[in-house]
C-alpha positions as CSV (number, residue, x, y, z in Angstrom):
1,M,30.4,-78.3,-19.9
2,A,27.8,-77.0,-22.3
3,N,25.4,-76.3,-19.4
4,E,28.1,-74.3,-17.6
5,Q,28.8,-72.3,-20.8
6,D,25.1,-71.6,-21.3
7,K,24.9,-70.3,-17.8
8,L,27.9,-68.1,-18.3
9,F,26.5,-66.8,-21.6
10,A,23.2,-66.1,-19.9
11,S,25.0,-64.1,-17.2
12,V,26.8,-62.1,-19.8
13,D,23.6,-61.4,-21.7
14,A,22.0,-60.2,-18.4
15,L,24.9,-57.8,-18.0
16,L,24.5,-56.5,-21.5
17,D,20.7,-56.1,-21.0
18,H,21.5,-54.2,-17.8
19,V,23.9,-51.9,-19.6
20,A,21.3,-51.4,-22.4
21,D,18.7,-50.5,-19.7
22,Q,21.1,-48.0,-18.1
23,D,21.7,-46.3,-21.4
24,A,18.0,-46.1,-22.0
25,L,17.5,-43.6,-19.2
26,P,18.6,-39.9,-19.4
27,A,20.7,-38.3,-16.8
28,P,18.9,-37.6,-13.4
29,G,18.7,-33.9,-14.0
30,E,17.2,-34.4,-17.5
31,R,14.6,-36.7,-15.9
32,R,13.4,-33.9,-13.7
33,R,13.4,-31.4,-16.6
34,L,11.3,-33.7,-18.7
35,R,8.7,-34.2,-16.0
36,E,8.5,-30.5,-15.3
37,A,8.3,-29.6,-19.0
38,G,5.3,-31.9,-19.2
39,G,3.7,-30.2,-16.2
40,L,3.7,-33.4,-14.2
41,S,4.1,-33.6,-10.4
42,Q,6.2,-36.3,-8.7
43,D,3.0,-37.6,-7.2
44,Q,1.5,-38.1,-10.6
45,V,4.5,-40.1,-11.8
46,A,4.6,-42.1,-8.6
47,R,0.9,-43.1,-8.9
48,A,1.4,-44.1,-12.6
49,L,4.3,-46.3,-11.7
50,S,2.9,-47.6,-8.4
51,V,5.9,-46.3,-6.3
52,R,6.2,-43.7,-3.6
53,R,6.9,-40.1,-4.3
54,E,10.2,-40.2,-2.5
55,T,11.2,-43.0,-4.9
56,V,10.7,-40.6,-7.9
57,T,12.7,-37.9,-6.0
58,S,15.6,-40.4,-5.6
59,W,15.5,-41.2,-9.3
60,E,15.6,-37.6,-10.3
61,V,18.6,-36.7,-8.0
62,G,20.5,-39.9,-8.9
63,R,20.5,-41.3,-5.5
64,T,18.9,-44.6,-6.7
65,E,18.0,-46.1,-10.1
66,P,14.7,-47.7,-11.1
67,R,14.6,-51.5,-11.3
68,P,12.6,-53.8,-13.6
69,P,9.7,-53.8,-14.2
70,K,9.4,-50.2,-13.1
71,R,12.5,-49.2,-15.1
72,A,11.0,-50.0,-18.5
73,A,7.8,-48.1,-17.8
74,Y,9.8,-45.1,-16.5
75,A,12.0,-45.2,-19.6
76,R,8.8,-45.2,-21.8
77,L,7.5,-42.1,-20.0
78,L,10.7,-40.2,-20.3
79,E,11.0,-41.2,-24.0
80,G,7.6,-39.9,-24.7
81,L,8.3,-36.6,-22.8
82,A,11.6,-36.2,-24.7
83,T,9.8,-36.4,-28.0
84,R,7.4,-33.7,-27.0
85,Y,9.9,-31.5,-25.1
86,P,13.4,-31.8,-26.6
87,A,16.1,-30.0,-24.8
88,E,16.9,-26.7,-26.5
89,P,20.3,-25.0,-26.6
90,T,21.1,-21.7,-25.0
91,A,19.3,-18.9,-26.9
92,A,21.3,-18.4,-30.0
93,G,22.6,-14.9,-30.5
94,L,21.7,-13.9,-26.9
95,P,24.6,-14.1,-24.5
96,A,23.6,-15.4,-21.1
97,P,24.2,-13.0,-18.2
98,T,27.3,-13.8,-16.2
99,S,26.3,-12.0,-13.0
100,P,23.1,-11.8,-11.1
101,D,23.8,-8.3,-9.9
102,A,21.2,-6.3,-11.5
103,S,22.9,-3.0,-10.7
104,A,26.2,-3.9,-12.4
105,P,26.8,-1.5,-15.3
106,T,28.7,-4.1,-17.2
107,V,25.7,-6.3,-17.7
108,P,22.7,-4.1,-18.6
109,Q,19.4,-5.9,-18.7
110,T,18.5,-4.5,-22.0
111,A,21.4,-6.3,-23.6
112,T,21.2,-9.6,-21.9
113,P,17.7,-11.0,-21.6
114,A,17.0,-14.4,-20.3
115,A,16.8,-17.3,-22.6
116,P,13.6,-17.0,-24.7
117,T,12.2,-20.3,-23.6
118,A,12.3,-19.1,-20.0
119,V,10.4,-15.9,-20.6
120,L,7.9,-16.4,-23.4
121,P,5.7,-19.3,-24.3
122,A,6.4,-20.8,-27.6
123,P,3.7,-21.2,-30.2
124,A,1.1,-23.9,-29.6
125,Q,2.8,-26.4,-31.8
126,E,6.1,-25.8,-30.0
127,P,5.4,-26.0,-26.2
128,A,7.9,-24.0,-24.2
129,P,10.1,-26.2,-22.1
130,R,10.7,-25.4,-18.4
131,P,14.2,-24.2,-17.4
132,L,16.9,-26.9,-17.7
133,A,17.9,-28.8,-14.6
134,A,21.5,-28.6,-13.5
135,P,23.7,-31.5,-14.8
136,D,24.9,-34.1,-12.3
137,D,28.4,-32.7,-12.0
138,A,27.3,-29.0,-11.7
139,H,27.7,-29.0,-8.0
140,P,30.5,-31.4,-6.9
141,Q,30.3,-30.1,-3.3
142,A,26.7,-31.3,-2.8
143,S,26.3,-33.9,0.0
144,P,23.8,-36.7,-0.3
145,P,20.5,-35.3,0.9
146,K,18.6,-36.5,3.9
147,A,14.8,-37.0,3.9
148,A,12.7,-33.9,4.6
149,R,10.7,-34.1,7.7
150,A,7.5,-32.0,8.0
151,K,6.8,-30.8,11.5
152,N,5.1,-27.7,12.9
153,S,7.9,-26.0,14.7
154,L,5.7,-23.2,16.0
155,P,3.5,-23.5,19.1
156,K,-0.2,-23.0,18.6
157,D,-0.1,-20.3,21.3
158,P,3.3,-18.6,20.9
159,A,5.0,-16.8,23.7
160,P,5.2,-13.0,23.4
161,G,7.7,-12.1,20.6
162,K,7.2,-15.2,18.6
163,A,5.4,-15.3,15.2
164,A,2.9,-18.0,14.6
165,P,2.0,-18.3,10.9
166,R,-1.4,-19.4,9.7
167,K,-0.6,-22.4,7.7
168,P,-3.3,-22.0,5.0
169,A,-1.9,-18.6,4.2
170,D,1.8,-19.5,4.5
171,A,2.0,-23.0,3.2
172,P,4.3,-23.3,0.1
173,S,2.6,-23.2,-3.2
174,E,2.1,-26.7,-4.8
175,T,1.7,-25.3,-8.3
176,D,5.4,-25.3,-9.1
177,P,7.3,-28.4,-8.1
178,R,10.7,-26.6,-8.5
179,F,9.8,-24.6,-5.4
180,A,7.9,-27.2,-3.5
181,H,9.5,-26.1,-0.1
182,G,8.8,-22.4,-0.4
183,P,10.9,-19.3,-1.1
184,L,13.4,-19.5,1.8
185,G,14.9,-21.4,4.7
186,V,16.5,-20.5,8.0
187,L,19.5,-22.6,8.8
188,D,20.5,-23.5,12.4
189,D,23.7,-25.2,13.5
190,D,22.2,-28.7,13.9
191,G,21.6,-28.8,10.1
192,S,17.8,-28.0,10.4
193,L,16.6,-25.7,7.7
194,Y,13.3,-24.2,8.8
195,C,11.0,-23.4,5.8
196,V,7.6,-21.8,5.3
197,G,4.6,-23.6,6.8
198,G,6.5,-25.5,9.5
199,L,8.5,-27.6,7.2
200,V,12.0,-28.5,8.3
201,L,14.6,-30.0,6.0
202,D,17.8,-31.8,7.0
203,C,20.7,-30.0,5.5
204,P,23.9,-32.0,5.3
205,A,26.2,-29.2,4.3
206,K,29.1,-28.3,6.6
207,T,30.7,-25.7,4.4
208,L,29.4,-22.7,2.6
209,P,30.2,-24.0,-0.9
210,A,28.4,-27.2,0.0
211,L,25.4,-25.3,1.4
212,V,25.1,-23.3,-1.9
213,A,25.3,-26.4,-4.0
214,W,22.8,-28.3,-1.9
215,T,20.4,-25.5,-2.0
216,L,20.4,-25.4,-5.8
217,T,20.2,-29.1,-6.3
218,E,18.2,-30.5,-3.4
219,A,16.4,-27.9,-1.3
220,K,13.6,-27.0,-3.8
221,L,13.6,-23.4,-2.6
222,G,12.7,-20.3,-4.7
223,A,9.6,-18.6,-6.0
224,P,8.0,-18.2,-9.4
225,R,8.4,-15.0,-11.3
226,L,5.9,-12.2,-10.8
227,H,5.8,-11.3,-14.5
228,R,6.0,-13.7,-17.5
229,S,9.1,-11.8,-18.8
230,G,10.8,-11.6,-15.4
231,K,12.9,-14.2,-13.6
232,D,12.2,-16.6,-10.8
233,A,13.3,-15.5,-7.3
234,D,16.5,-17.1,-6.2
235,P,16.4,-19.2,-3.0
236,L,17.1,-17.4,0.2
237,I,19.1,-19.1,3.0
238,V,19.1,-17.2,6.3
239,L,21.9,-18.0,8.7
240,T,21.5,-17.9,12.4
241,A,24.4,-16.9,14.6
242,A,25.1,-20.5,15.4
243,A,24.9,-21.6,11.8
244,A,27.2,-18.8,10.7
245,E,29.8,-19.8,13.2
246,L,29.6,-23.5,12.1
247,L,30.2,-22.4,8.5
248,G,33.3,-20.4,9.5
249,L,31.9,-16.9,9.5
250,P,32.9,-14.4,12.2
251,P,30.3,-13.3,14.8
252,E,30.5,-9.8,13.5
253,L,32.1,-7.9,10.6
254,A,35.4,-6.1,11.3
255,D,34.8,-3.8,8.4
256,R,31.9,-1.8,9.8
257,R,32.0,0.8,7.0
258,G,32.2,-1.5,4.0
259,L,30.2,-4.3,5.7
260,R,32.0,-7.1,3.9
261,L,34.4,-9.9,4.6
262,P,38.0,-9.3,3.5
263,D,38.9,-11.0,0.2
264,D,41.5,-13.2,2.0
265,H,39.0,-14.7,4.5
266,P,39.0,-18.5,4.5
267,V,35.3,-18.6,3.5
268,I,35.9,-16.4,0.5
269,K,38.8,-18.7,-0.5
270,Q,36.5,-21.8,-0.1
271,L,34.0,-20.2,-2.5
272,T,36.7,-19.3,-5.0
273,R,38.2,-22.8,-5.0
274,A,34.7,-24.2,-5.6
275,E,34.3,-21.8,-8.6
276,W,31.5,-19.8,-6.9
277,Q,31.4,-16.0,-7.4
278,L,30.2,-13.0,-5.4
279,T,28.7,-9.8,-6.7
280,R,30.8,-6.7,-6.4
281,R,29.2,-5.9,-3.1
282,G,31.2,-8.8,-1.7
283,F,30.2,-11.0,1.2
284,G,28.2,-8.9,3.6
285,P,25.0,-9.2,5.6
286,W,23.2,-9.9,2.3
287,A,25.5,-11.9,0.0
288,R,24.7,-13.4,-3.4
289,V,26.7,-16.4,-4.4
290,Y,26.4,-17.6,-8.0
291,R,27.9,-19.2,-11.0
292,P,27.3,-18.0,-14.6
293,T,23.9,-19.0,-16.1
294,E,24.1,-22.5,-17.5
295,G,21.6,-23.9,-20.1
296,G,19.3,-20.9,-19.4
297,R,19.1,-21.8,-15.7
298,R,20.3,-19.4,-13.0
299,Q,22.6,-20.7,-10.4
300,C,22.4,-18.2,-7.6
301,V,21.6,-18.3,-3.9
302,Q,20.9,-15.3,-1.7
303,L,22.3,-15.4,1.9
304,A,21.3,-13.4,4.9
305,V,23.5,-13.4,7.9
306,L,21.4,-12.5,11.0
307,P,24.3,-11.8,13.4
308,W,25.6,-9.2,11.0
309,G,22.4,-7.2,11.1
310,A,20.7,-8.4,7.9
311,L,17.3,-7.6,9.4
312,D,17.2,-3.9,10.4
313,E,15.2,-3.6,13.6
314,R,13.6,-0.3,12.3
315,S,12.0,-2.4,9.6
316,W,11.7,-5.9,11.0
317,G,11.5,-5.3,14.7
318,A,13.1,-8.1,16.8
319,T,12.7,-10.7,14.0
320,G,16.4,-11.3,13.9
321,Q,16.4,-12.5,17.5
322,L,13.5,-14.9,17.2
323,P,13.9,-18.7,17.0
324,P,14.6,-20.0,13.5
325,A,11.1,-21.3,12.8
326,D,9.6,-17.9,13.7
327,V,12.1,-16.1,11.5
328,A,11.1,-18.4,8.7
329,A,7.4,-17.6,9.4
330,V,7.9,-13.8,9.3
331,L,10.2,-13.7,6.2
332,G,8.1,-16.4,4.5
333,S,4.9,-14.3,4.9
334,Y,6.7,-11.2,3.5
335,A,8.2,-13.3,0.6
336,Q,4.8,-14.7,-0.4
337,R,2.9,-11.4,-0.2
338,V,5.6,-9.0,-1.4
339,I,8.9,-10.5,-2.7
340,T,11.6,-12.8,-1.5
341,P,14.0,-10.6,0.6
342,R,17.3,-9.9,-1.1
343,G,18.5,-7.0,1.0
344,S,17.1,-4.2,3.0
345,T,13.4,-3.4,2.8
346,A,14.4,-0.4,0.6
347,V,16.1,-2.8,-1.8
348,C,13.1,-5.1,-1.8
349,G,10.8,-2.2,-2.5
350,L,12.9,-1.3,-5.6
351,E,13.3,-4.8,-6.7
352,L,9.6,-5.3,-6.6
353,M,9.2,-2.6,-9.2
354,T,11.5,-4.5,-11.6
355,A,10.0,-7.9,-10.8
356,L,6.5,-6.7,-11.7
357,R,7.6,-4.7,-14.7
358,P,10.8,-6.2,-16.2
359,P,12.7,-3.9,-18.6
360,T,13.1,-6.4,-21.4
361,R,11.6,-9.5,-22.9
362,A,12.6,-12.0,-25.6
363,V,10.9,-11.4,-28.9
364,R,11.3,-12.7,-32.5
365,N,12.7,-10.4,-35.1
366,E,11.8,-10.4,-38.8
367,S,14.2,-13.3,-39.5
368,G,12.6,-15.4,-36.7
369,S,15.6,-15.1,-34.3
370,W,15.1,-14.3,-30.6
371,V,16.2,-10.8,-29.7
372,S,15.8,-8.5,-26.7
373,G,12.9,-6.1,-26.8
374,P,11.4,-3.7,-24.3
375,V,8.4,-4.6,-22.2
376,P,5.6,-2.0,-22.8
377,G,5.0,0.2,-19.9
378,S,8.3,-0.5,-18.2
379,L,11.5,1.5,-17.6
380,T,13.7,-0.1,-20.2
381,E,17.0,1.7,-20.0
382,A,18.9,4.0,-17.7
383,V,18.5,7.7,-18.6
384,D,20.0,10.9,-17.2
385,P,17.6,13.2,-15.4
386,A,16.8,16.7,-16.5
387,P,19.2,19.2,-14.8
388,P,16.7,20.6,-12.3
389,E,15.9,17.0,-11.2
390,A,19.5,15.8,-10.7
391,P,21.1,15.9,-7.2
392,M,24.0,18.2,-6.9
393,E,26.7,15.5,-7.3
394,H,25.3,14.3,-10.6
395,P,27.5,14.9,-13.7
396,V,24.7,16.8,-15.5
397,V,24.9,19.6,-13.0
398,A,28.1,19.2,-11.0
399,A,30.2,21.1,-13.6
400,H,27.8,24.0,-13.7
401,Y,27.9,25.1,-10.0
402,P,30.6,25.4,-7.3
403,R,31.0,22.4,-5.1
404,F,29.0,23.5,-2.1
405,H,26.5,25.8,-4.0
406,E,22.9,25.8,-2.6
407,R,20.6,25.8,-5.6
408,T,17.6,28.1,-5.5
409,P,14.0,27.0,-6.2
410,D,14.4,28.2,-9.8
411,Q,17.4,25.9,-10.3
412,V,16.2,22.6,-8.7
413,V,13.0,20.6,-8.1
414,D,12.4,20.5,-4.4
415,E,9.5,18.0,-4.1
416,E,9.7,16.7,-0.6
417,A,7.3,15.7,2.2
418,Y,5.9,18.2,4.6
419,D,7.8,19.4,7.7
420,W,5.7,22.3,8.9
421,F,4.2,23.8,12.0
422,R,2.8,27.2,12.9
423,P,2.3,29.3,16.1
424,L,-1.0,29.1,17.8
425,T,-3.5,31.9,17.4
426,D,-4.9,33.8,20.4
427,E,-8.3,32.2,19.6
428,E,-6.8,28.7,19.7
429,C,-5.1,29.4,23.1
430,T,-8.4,30.5,24.7
431,A,-10.8,28.2,23.1
432,G,-10.6,25.5,25.7
433,Y,-8.7,22.9,23.8
434,T,-7.2,20.2,26.1
435,H,-5.4,17.9,23.7
436,A,-3.4,17.7,20.4
437,V,-4.3,14.7,18.3
438,G,-2.3,13.3,15.4
439,L,-3.8,11.7,12.3
440,D,-1.6,9.5,10.1
441,V,-2.5,8.6,6.5
442,N,-2.2,4.9,5.9
443,M,0.4,4.1,3.2
444,A,0.3,7.7,2.0
445,F,3.0,7.3,-0.6
446,A,1.7,4.0,-1.9
447,A,-1.7,5.6,-2.3
448,A,-0.1,8.5,-4.3
449,A,1.4,5.9,-6.7
450,N,-2.0,4.6,-7.7
451,R,-2.8,5.7,-11.3
452,L,0.1,8.1,-11.3
453,L,1.5,8.9,-14.7
454,V,5.3,9.0,-14.8
455,G,7.8,9.3,-17.6
456,L,9.3,6.2,-19.1
457,G,12.1,7.7,-21.1
458,P,14.3,10.8,-21.3
459,A,13.0,14.3,-20.9
460,T,12.6,16.9,-23.7
461,Q,13.4,20.5,-23.0
462,E,10.7,23.0,-24.1
463,K,10.4,26.8,-23.8
464,H,7.1,28.5,-22.8
465,P,5.0,25.3,-23.2
466,D,1.3,25.2,-22.4
467,F,0.7,23.2,-19.2
468,D,-0.7,19.7,-19.8
469,P,-1.6,17.7,-16.6
470,K,-1.2,14.5,-18.6
471,L,2.5,15.2,-19.4
472,P,4.8,14.1,-16.6
473,G,7.9,16.2,-16.1
474,S,9.3,19.3,-14.4
475,W,7.9,22.8,-15.0
476,L,9.4,26.2,-14.2
477,V,6.4,28.3,-13.1
478,D,5.6,31.1,-10.7
479,L,2.9,30.1,-8.1
480,S,3.7,32.8,-5.6
481,H,0.5,34.8,-6.5
482,L,-1.8,32.2,-5.0
483,D,-3.3,33.6,-1.8
484,L,-4.0,30.7,0.6
485,D,-5.1,30.6,4.2
486,P,-1.9,31.0,6.4
487,R,-3.4,28.5,8.9
488,L,-2.7,25.9,6.2
489,P,0.8,24.9,4.9
490,S,1.4,26.0,1.3
491,P,1.1,22.9,-1.0
492,F,4.0,24.1,-3.0
493,T,6.9,23.9,-0.6
494,P,8.0,21.2,1.9
495,K,8.3,23.7,4.7
496,G,4.8,25.0,3.9
497,V,5.9,28.5,3.3
498,R,4.6,30.5,0.4
499,P,6.9,30.5,-2.6
500,D,8.4,33.9,-3.4
501,G,9.0,33.5,-7.2
502,P,9.4,31.0,-10.0
503,A,10.3,27.5,-9.0
504,W,10.5,24.0,-10.5
505,Y,7.6,21.7,-9.8
506,S,6.5,18.3,-10.9
507,T,3.4,17.9,-12.9
508,S,1.4,16.7,-9.9
509,T,2.1,19.9,-8.0
510,V,1.3,22.2,-10.9
511,A,-1.9,20.3,-11.6
512,Y,-3.0,20.9,-8.1
513,A,-2.3,24.6,-8.5
514,V,-4.6,24.7,-11.5
515,E,-7.2,22.9,-9.3
516,L,-6.9,25.7,-6.8
517,G,-7.7,28.2,-9.5
518,A,-4.1,29.4,-10.4
519,R,-3.3,30.5,-13.9
520,V,0.0,28.9,-14.8
521,R,2.3,30.1,-17.5
522,P,5.5,27.9,-17.5
523,T,8.6,29.6,-18.8
524,E,10.4,26.3,-19.3
525,A,9.8,22.6,-18.9
526,Y,11.4,19.2,-19.2
527,L,8.7,16.9,-20.4
528,R,8.3,13.1,-21.0
529,H,6.0,12.3,-23.8
530,D,6.5,8.6,-23.3
531,S,4.6,7.9,-20.1
532,G,2.5,5.4,-18.3
533,A,1.2,4.2,-14.9
534,Y,4.5,2.3,-14.2
535,L,3.8,2.0,-10.5
536,D,0.3,0.6,-10.7
537,P,1.2,-3.1,-10.2
538,W,3.7,-2.1,-7.5
539,Y,1.0,-0.3,-5.6
540,T,-1.5,-3.1,-6.1
541,R,0.8,-5.8,-4.7
542,L,1.9,-3.7,-1.7
543,R,-1.7,-2.6,-1.0
544,D,-2.9,-6.2,-1.1
545,A,0.0,-7.3,1.2
546,Y,-0.8,-4.5,3.6
547,M,-4.5,-5.2,3.7
548,A,-4.0,-8.9,4.2
549,T,-1.6,-8.4,7.0
550,M,-3.8,-5.9,8.7
551,A,-6.7,-8.4,8.4
552,D,-4.5,-11.0,10.1
553,L,-4.0,-8.4,12.9
554,G,-7.8,-8.0,13.3
555,V,-8.2,-4.7,11.4
556,T,-10.5,-5.0,8.4
557,T,-12.5,-2.7,6.0
558,G,-16.0,-1.7,6.9
559,M,-15.4,-1.4,10.7
560,A,-17.2,1.3,12.6
561,D,-15.0,4.1,13.6
562,V,-15.1,3.2,17.3
563,D,-14.3,-0.4,16.5
564,F,-11.5,0.6,14.1
565,L,-9.8,2.8,16.7
566,A,-10.1,0.0,19.3
567,A,-8.6,-2.5,17.0
568,M,-5.8,-0.2,16.0
569,A,-4.9,0.5,19.6
570,H,-3.6,-3.1,20.1
571,H,-3.2,-4.6,16.7
572,K,0.6,-4.8,17.0
573,D,0.1,-7.0,20.1
574,V,-2.1,-9.5,18.4
575,D,0.8,-11.3,16.7
576,P,4.3,-9.7,16.9
577,G,5.4,-11.7,13.9
578,R,2.6,-10.3,11.7
579,A,3.3,-6.9,13.1
580,A,6.9,-7.3,11.9
581,V,5.6,-8.2,8.4
582,L,3.4,-5.1,8.5
583,S,6.4,-2.9,9.4
584,A,8.5,-4.4,6.6
585,I,5.8,-3.8,4.1
586,K,5.5,-0.1,5.0
587,S,9.3,0.3,5.1
588,S,9.4,-1.2,1.6
589,V,7.1,1.5,0.3
590,K,9.1,4.4,1.6
591,G,12.5,2.8,1.1
592,G,11.7,1.8,-2.5
593,I,10.7,5.4,-3.3
594,G,13.9,6.7,-1.7
595,K,15.9,4.3,-3.9
596,L,14.6,6.0,-7.0
597,R,17.1,8.8,-6.2
598,E,19.8,6.8,-4.5
599,R,22.8,9.0,-3.8
600,P,26.5,7.8,-3.9
601,Q,27.1,5.2,-1.2
602,S,30.9,4.8,-1.5
603,A,33.3,7.0,0.6
604,R,35.6,6.9,-2.5
605,H,33.0,8.6,-4.7
606,K,34.2,11.9,-6.2
607,H,31.9,14.8,-6.8
608,G,30.7,14.9,-10.4
609,E,31.5,11.2,-11.1
610,R,28.9,8.6,-11.9
611,W,27.9,6.0,-9.3
612,P,26.5,2.5,-9.8
613,A,22.9,3.3,-9.1
614,L,22.8,5.6,-12.2
615,E,23.0,2.5,-14.4
616,R,19.6,1.2,-13.2
617,P,16.5,1.9,-15.3
618,T,14.8,2.5,-12.0
619,W,17.1,5.3,-11.0
620,S,14.6,8.1,-11.6
621,P,14.4,11.2,-9.4
622,H,11.6,12.4,-11.7
623,I,9.3,9.6,-10.6
624,R,10.2,10.2,-6.9
625,A,9.4,13.9,-7.3
626,E,6.1,13.2,-9.1
627,L,5.1,10.7,-6.4
628,I,6.0,12.9,-3.4
629,G,4.4,15.9,-5.0
630,K,1.2,14.0,-5.4
631,A,1.3,12.7,-1.8
632,R,1.9,16.3,-0.5
633,T,-0.9,17.8,-2.5
634,N,-3.2,14.9,-1.5
635,M,-2.5,15.8,2.1
636,H,-3.3,19.5,1.4
637,R,-6.5,18.7,-0.3
638,K,-7.8,16.8,2.7
639,M,-6.7,19.5,5.1
640,T,-8.5,22.1,2.9
641,R,-11.8,20.1,3.1
642,L,-11.5,20.1,6.9
643,A,-10.7,23.8,7.0
644,A,-14.1,24.4,5.4
645,S,-15.5,23.0,8.7
646,G,-13.3,25.4,10.7
647,L,-10.5,22.8,11.5
648,F,-7.0,23.8,10.8
649,P,-3.8,21.7,11.5
650,V,-1.1,23.1,13.8
651,A,1.6,20.8,12.5
652,V,2.3,18.4,9.6
653,L,5.1,16.0,9.2
654,S,5.1,13.9,6.0
655,D,1.8,12.0,6.3
656,C,0.9,13.0,9.9
657,A,-1.3,16.0,10.7
658,V,-1.8,17.4,14.3
659,Y,-5.1,19.0,15.2
660,L,-6.4,20.7,18.4
661,S,-9.1,18.8,20.2
662,R,-11.3,18.9,23.3
663,G,-10.8,15.2,23.9
664,P,-8.0,12.6,23.3
665,S,-9.6,10.8,20.4
666,P,-10.0,11.7,16.7
667,L,-13.7,11.2,17.3
668,D,-13.6,14.3,19.5
669,F,-12.8,16.7,16.7
670,L,-13.4,15.1,13.3
671,P,-16.5,16.5,11.6
672,Y,-19.4,14.3,10.4
673,T,-22.4,15.0,8.2
674,P,-25.9,14.9,9.7
675,E,-26.2,11.4,8.4
676,G,-23.2,10.4,10.6
677,K,-20.7,10.1,7.8
678,P,-17.3,11.7,7.4
679,V,-17.0,15.0,5.6
680,P,-16.5,14.1,1.9
681,G,-12.9,14.6,0.8
682,G,-11.5,15.1,4.3
683,F,-9.7,12.7,6.6
684,R,-11.6,9.5,7.1
685,L,-10.8,6.8,9.6
686,G,-10.2,3.4,8.2
687,V,-7.6,0.8,7.2
688,S,-7.4,1.3,3.5
689,P,-4.5,3.2,1.9
690,G,-5.3,7.0,1.9
691,M,-7.6,6.7,5.0
692,V,-6.2,7.7,8.4
693,K,-5.6,6.2,11.8
694,H,-4.9,7.7,15.2
695,E,-1.2,8.5,15.4
696,G,-1.0,9.8,19.0
697,T,-2.3,12.2,21.6
698,Q,-0.6,14.7,23.9
699,D,-2.0,17.4,26.1
700,F,-2.4,21.0,25.0
701,L,0.3,22.4,27.3
702,W,2.8,19.9,25.8
703,L,1.9,21.2,22.3
704,A,2.3,24.8,23.3
705,S,5.7,24.1,24.8
706,M,6.8,22.3,21.7
707,I,5.9,25.1,19.4
708,E,6.6,28.2,21.5
709,D,9.5,27.1,23.8
710,E,11.4,24.4,21.9
711,Q,10.5,25.4,18.3
712,L,10.1,21.7,17.4
713,N,7.5,20.2,15.1
714,P,4.9,18.5,17.4
715,A,4.0,16.0,14.6
716,R,7.4,14.5,15.0
717,H,6.8,13.7,18.6
718,I,3.1,13.3,18.9
719,K,3.5,9.5,19.7
720,G,5.9,10.3,22.5
721,T,9.0,9.3,20.4
722,D,10.9,10.7,17.5
723,A,9.1,9.6,14.3
724,A,12.3,9.8,12.2
725,A,14.3,7.8,14.7
726,D,11.5,5.1,14.6
727,G,12.0,4.8,10.8
728,E,8.7,6.7,10.1
């Protein structure tokens, strides 16, 4: 009897010990937070405990629990980490943002910075913890994860139209275990999620709420912030047509104008029941599904629906029709070199500005509390433009003019790209020219952004100021007295015609007038004394992305002109996937600049009312004007240098200039020094931003017909197509 009682007592004691052991371990999410706070990888923990890495993963997601003797050692590790990195509460005094929609006027970034521990390192004696992991019950719809399988889903020699990534360049970064599987995944209907570098994950989700929850808890997708005061990129899930159908989405949107699902659609109801929210844009080709920030950790997933046209063919080519693995390769390369896509390339170009120069950061005030403070050199708050800079529908000018009034040059800044051509001279018609050759400036607008001083705050109105080229702003000045060669477009108007009186110009344009010898006496100006090279990091990242992608396509710096032209002639055929990335990069430049003066998008907008874009710090028509003015004057400066050699353009469209030639190649007319080098300051063949490439060639009779008979700009059609229709 005693022996039986002892056995029972021993069994009960074992149960008590088991319960004690269970209580000794923190929740699975906290286990991951502690490991990440200590900067440890799962591999390091696995080696220390003599287990497999997959075992550590199972412990951190709560799929399995450690058993003795590993359990005690694991508990000791977590206890030591908890002592060094205790969990901190949400930043006191700083309300967490409730919506990830950066454009929402109700949640300005200047008033709701991220939790201080997520944006600034704490002092050395108080190491800053990593963002908190989501608690176990944060995503009740999540299904048990399947094991990830790594396989190369791209053939070594892809068929035409397929993108084959180079794994060393595209493999996910191993430096941040939170994003071990890269920035994005492309989901197919069999549950395969194709990620960067050929990795394929098994996604068990069968509904949209389950997919979002699984992505946040299991997928390990996302990208680290580009600035220490910024925020990490949300994971992107791209849905193929088959995956969208499986999740209950229609093959196309019935609302072709609003491009969003109706609020009573079953998928929207599923998300609402699961307590997920959508931004005010609703569920369209690019949808953002989120819950309010919890514990300083964002809970947001970006979705791209391919059958709804998420990838515009003008920017991405045929990427949307490629197999899932190839779509992941193209988008992954763009994400790693530029930014994780979260909308059109124009949206990405604008978002990159904010990602590289966030408006606010967390700082300590005099009492030691965390407060929101501006990031030096950033656009920190939305400001209204000066009246000459504002579009006609803006409230600052709408009340001062009739509805359809056309403002004159002395009422509005008209800094736009060139659209100019001229009639041929008698000498040109009889000189024996056989061809018209177009030269296109590489990344012209990005190059203009380099070291460009722009205003960072509101403008100050001044009467009769002295011109200062270091003060960005808008100047009312008369430049009509400059006498320039009529065979060149005027640098002061988009149409290339000579101004006929006072007009508003950006600082870039007036500074070039001074360079040409003009005496400028502004009668009025709107100046920004708080200024800086805001776009420098934006230019640098896009330049590096462009140069790296061009190198992938076989075009590098230092090539001889003949070799460069030969490489450019077929570079888009080397790898269609990389060519799509290149197109997206260039579209991000022009689209991002256009977004600086985004006009009202809603059909319900009323003239003179504010629209959502005005609430962004990055809504700045002044910066757009400065940049385009500099790009246009850069173009004129190069054409002037060639004019000294007797070469004059016959047409210019934006960053493309057309010259007459006795041969089909740029080498048939571009001048060189006796040493065989390009004329200094003129157009120079090469891959770098600001240098030029061959845009296209047509015969002389075609050019003459375009100008004399059809009255069309030959630069628009020099490639044989409409440049504007091609998105150029």
